[in-house]
C-alpha atoms as one frame of an Amber mdcrd trajectory, in Angstrom:
protein
 -35.842  70.963 -58.879 -34.139  72.522 -55.887 -34.275  70.565 -52.637 -33.188
  71.555 -49.127 -32.738  68.543 -46.870 -32.179  68.483 -43.123 -28.750  68.834
 -41.561 -26.787  65.742 -40.537 -25.667  65.337 -36.942 -22.303  66.859 -36.126
 -19.566  64.341 -35.453 -18.538  64.208 -31.766 -15.844  66.626 -30.617 -13.725
  63.634 -29.604 -13.704  62.433 -33.229 -12.769  65.866 -34.553  -9.923  66.220
 -32.044  -8.509  62.793 -32.912  -8.722  63.648 -36.604  -6.797  66.886 -36.051
  -3.835  64.818 -34.828  -3.766  62.959 -38.154  -2.847  64.031 -41.685  -4.525
  63.297 -44.989  -1.595  61.010 -45.843  -2.106  58.885 -42.726  -5.846  58.669
 -43.375  -5.286  57.765 -47.037  -2.863  54.996 -46.066  -5.329  53.684 -43.497
  -7.998  53.544 -46.222  -5.698  51.777 -48.699  -5.502  54.878 -50.906  -9.265
  55.310 -51.232 -11.381  58.305 -50.247  -8.937  60.874 -51.631 -10.360  63.603
 -53.867  -8.855  64.555 -57.221  -5.304  65.828 -56.685  -6.201  69.170 -58.282
  -8.406  70.074 -55.305  -5.992  71.965 -53.079  -6.123  74.801 -50.531  -6.180
  78.258 -52.087  -3.384  79.328 -49.726  -0.572  77.505 -47.977  -1.280  76.435
 -44.418  -5.041  76.062 -44.751  -6.452  72.997 -42.993  -9.947  71.783 -42.267
 -11.325  68.958 -40.122 -15.101  68.958 -39.893 -18.436  67.281 -40.577 -19.648
  67.391 -44.180 -22.688  69.281 -45.362 -23.157  68.908 -49.107 -24.330  70.769
 -52.190 -25.081  69.412 -55.656 -24.913  72.296 -58.155 -25.883  72.723 -61.778
 -22.792  73.213 -63.934 -21.581  76.810 -63.606 -24.463  77.826 -61.295 -24.131
  78.706 -57.608 -27.697  79.516 -56.534 -27.956  76.548 -54.173 -24.443  77.272
 -52.882 -25.665  80.680 -51.707 -28.532  79.092 -49.782 -26.226  76.478 -48.279
 -23.753  79.091 -47.070 -26.423  81.247 -45.451 -27.782  78.113 -43.767 -24.291
  77.184 -42.558 -23.373  76.384 -38.988 -20.263  75.950 -36.871 -18.690  72.520
 -37.076 -19.555  71.928 -40.721 -17.462  72.091 -43.881 -19.423  72.756 -47.063
 -18.581  70.212 -49.789 -19.860  71.170 -53.237 -20.061  69.119 -56.421 -19.215
  71.611 -59.159 -18.966  68.860 -61.788 -15.299  69.693 -62.522 -16.545  72.803
 -64.349 -13.801  75.216 -65.383 -15.551  78.074 -67.198 -17.005  79.849 -64.147
 -15.981  80.444 -60.552 -18.483  79.167 -58.009 -17.590  81.643 -55.281 -15.342
  84.546 -54.368 -14.648  87.015 -51.597 -18.263  87.835 -50.677 -19.505  84.265
 -50.356 -16.393  83.105 -48.537 -16.722  86.053 -46.167 -20.328  85.106 -45.463
 -19.319  81.478 -44.902 -16.732  82.583 -42.376 -19.230  84.892 -40.659 -21.816
  82.143 -40.097 -19.157  79.849 -38.646 -18.480  77.319 -41.406 -15.146  75.545
 -40.923 -14.303  75.596 -44.630 -15.452  74.966 -48.199 -14.428  72.248 -50.667
 -15.442  72.657 -54.331 -14.952  70.415 -57.354 -14.468  73.479 -59.541 -12.962
  76.949 -59.624 -13.172  80.032 -57.402 -12.048  83.660 -57.746 -10.716  86.624
 -55.742  -7.597  84.692 -54.797  -5.878  87.499 -52.903  -8.965  88.185 -50.798
  -9.531  84.488 -50.093  -5.951  84.144 -48.899  -6.321  87.160 -46.616  -9.657
  85.948 -45.239  -8.107  82.709 -44.020 -11.219  80.533 -44.278  -9.999  77.159
 -45.548 -11.152  76.945 -49.170 -10.170  73.989 -51.349 -10.718  74.184 -55.105
  -9.182  73.269 -58.457  -8.012  76.766 -59.360  -9.115  80.282 -60.236 -10.927
  82.201 -62.963 -12.329  85.756 -63.026 -15.572  84.557 -64.649 -18.566  84.644
 -62.336 -21.315  81.987 -62.111 -24.985  81.836 -63.050 -27.636  82.092 -60.327
 -30.599  80.257 -61.799 -30.530  76.834 -60.102 -31.552  74.148 -59.654 -29.561
  72.272 -57.034 -29.728  70.043 -53.980 -28.584  70.598 -50.415 -27.469  67.891
 -47.992 -27.775  64.991 -50.369 -25.234  62.353 -51.378 -22.820  63.836 -53.925
 -19.595  63.083 -55.730 -16.783  65.586 -55.221 -13.405  65.108 -56.841 -14.300
  61.547 -57.749 -15.260  60.545 -54.191 -18.739  59.897 -52.809 -19.604  62.232
 -49.928 -22.578  61.731 -47.628 -23.830  64.465 -45.306 -22.253  63.736 -41.933
 -19.031  62.202 -43.278 -15.671  63.303 -41.894 -13.685  65.670 -44.132  -9.971
  66.292 -43.638  -8.103  68.755 -45.837  -4.510  69.961 -45.730  -1.629  70.859
 -48.057  -1.728  67.424 -49.710  -5.428  67.522 -50.579  -8.775  66.360 -49.236
  -9.830  62.955 -47.924 -13.314  61.711 -47.044 -14.021  59.179 -44.277 -17.481
  57.644 -44.235 -19.028  58.099 -40.802 -19.628  54.343 -40.609 -15.921  53.445
 -40.679 -14.296  56.289 -38.731 -13.188  54.180 -35.762 -11.686  51.492 -38.003
  -9.800  54.072 -40.058  -8.563  55.930 -36.977  -7.181  52.740 -35.441  -5.076
  52.081 -38.543  -4.032  55.720 -38.976  -2.989  56.097 -35.335  -0.946  52.901
 -35.578   0.764  54.274 -38.701   1.399  57.579 -36.911   3.144  55.765 -34.055
   5.272  53.844 -36.576   6.265  57.015 -38.404   7.150  58.815 -35.191   9.363
  55.886 -34.206  11.033  55.888 -37.629  11.742  59.602 -37.366  13.405  58.968
 -33.993  15.498  56.181 -35.550  16.583  58.462 -38.387  17.487  61.239 -35.953
  19.514  58.773 -33.872  21.289  57.510 -36.995  22.276  61.084 -37.880  23.422
  61.799 -34.317  25.653  58.729 -34.154  27.068  59.489 -37.573  28.127  62.947
 -36.432  29.762  61.394 -33.371  31.774  59.025 -35.549  29.785  55.953 -34.513
  27.410  55.390 -37.422  24.840  52.639 -37.345  25.416  49.917 -39.936  22.040
  50.374 -41.551  18.979  52.575 -41.355  16.664  50.410 -43.420  13.248  49.647
 -41.905  12.624  46.190 -40.476  10.009  45.266 -43.092  12.246  45.884 -46.119
  14.275  42.676 -46.123  11.285  40.352 -46.280   9.816  42.382 -49.144  12.967
  42.702 -51.231  14.400  39.194 -50.805  12.219  37.690 -53.540  13.900  39.955
 -56.068  17.334  38.485 -55.153  18.905  41.891 -54.653  22.199  41.501 -52.789
  24.096  44.368 -51.240
């Protein structure tokens, strides 16, 4: 059976803009290393990033019929997340489908499977995240489901969830916990920015002949003391 469900609401622009200031690593840390897709799902070209609201596709293994329909139903603000069942014998999309996705305004595509036409995908610039490439094309017989809860790269994705993808991979934030996750991630971002300033200052003073005694973070001593390590 092939089913086409209604679109989820787009996440507010304010949420998307806050997410763009964060990385997948910060989000993953804020979620205690949950919500991260299989490490093999990576951008097809360096520099590709996506931050958008999830629309979802559940495909039959090796078949992209429902993926076609989803792309041609695509809208600005959404990233298409497709459960390809970790299939590695056929590519689910290539240059033509990615070009169509870009034309209708989709922010990107994430697939638990393979794609093809690597050179063209890189030139197109639409953020596409997949597990690799194969020249083999897919079947187009169906069935499939559109905008239903799926699993992609080992992570549950609901239509309307927040998707963030960058060089390190793809992370999913359930729409119900976005504010909680952002609060933790933004706190971690502030900490990391401060640490980078401390490291830069340490280097500067070292070059001036006035090195700081230590550069270790403040939390380290309380963590390491139980192991009785003495400098």
